[in-house]
N, C-alpha and C positions, 0 to 999 in steps of 0.2 A: 888649148885653144877654146874649148867650150866655156871654161871659167872666164876667159877674157871677154868672150861675147856676152856671158851672163852678166858681168860687171858693166858692160856697155849698155845692156838692156836696162839694168837697174838705173843707170844714170838717165837714160831716156825717160823711163817711167817717172823718176823723180822730178824731172823737168816738165812733165805733162801738166796741162791745165787741170785735169781731174785730180791729180795728186796735190798740186799747189792749193787748189780750192779746199780739198779735204784737210790739209794742214792749217790753212788760214782759218777755217771754220772751227776746228778743234781748239785752236788757240783762243778764239773768242769765247767758246763755252768755258774753257778752263779759267778764264778770268773771274768767274763766279764759282767758287769752290762748292757751294751748296747746290747750285743748279747742275754742276758737273757730276756730283755724287748722285743726285736724284736721276739724272739721265742714265748714268751707268747702272743704277739699280734697275731701271726699266729695261735697258739693253740686256742685262744679265738674265733677268726673268723671262724676257721674250725669247732669248736664245734657248733657255732651258725648255720652254714650252714647245718650241719649234724642233728641238732636237730628240723628242721622244720618238722612239721606234716601235710603238705598240699598235699602230694602225688606227688609233682613235683620232677623229677629227677635233682638233683643238680650237676651232674657229671661235666658239663662245668664250673660251678661257682667254684667248688673245684679245677679244673685244672687251672683256671685263678688265683685263690689264690696261688696255688703252684708256678706258674710262677712269680707272684708278689714277693714272698718270696724265690725265687730260691737261692739267695746268702746266706740267712740264712739256708735254708734246706740243702745246699751242704757243710755246715761247718761240719767237721767230729765230733766235740764236740756235736753239736746239734743233728746230726744224731745218734750218739751213745746213747744220752739221749732218743730220741724219740723211738728208737728200744727198749731200756731197759723199757721204760714206757709202751710200748704196750705189751711186754712179761709179765711184772708184773701185768698189768691190766687184761690180759687173765687169768693169774694164779689165781688172786682173783676172777674173774668171776666164774671160775670152782669150787673154794672153796665154794662160795655162792650157786651155783647149788647143790652141794653135801649137804650142810647144809639144804637147803630147800627141798630136794628130798622127795617126799611123803607127804609133808604138803599141806593142802588145804587152800589157802588164797583167800579172796574175793577181787577182783580188779574191780568189776562191776562199782564202783563209778567213775572210770577214764574214762569211755567211753562217 
């Protein structure tokens, strides 16, 4: 029963405006391979900078990265995709929170 409901939720999410906009904007970026690769290079480096767990504020490094990729980030197709990605990711995070609400999971091993 849980898997059936999960499949149904998957279908609902794929039909959502947030997901459809994400897919639509991704297709537009992929139409230009060079732009797509440049955007992914930015996304990868941005993710790496934000994933460090050493307690250092990476604000300046992220600002430098944004300056380095300013031409890519100012492209309206890329900007539309990054906004759509952020909106969809936040929506998914909210869904995950609702699903896990009230569940006790042991994450002590990660410390």
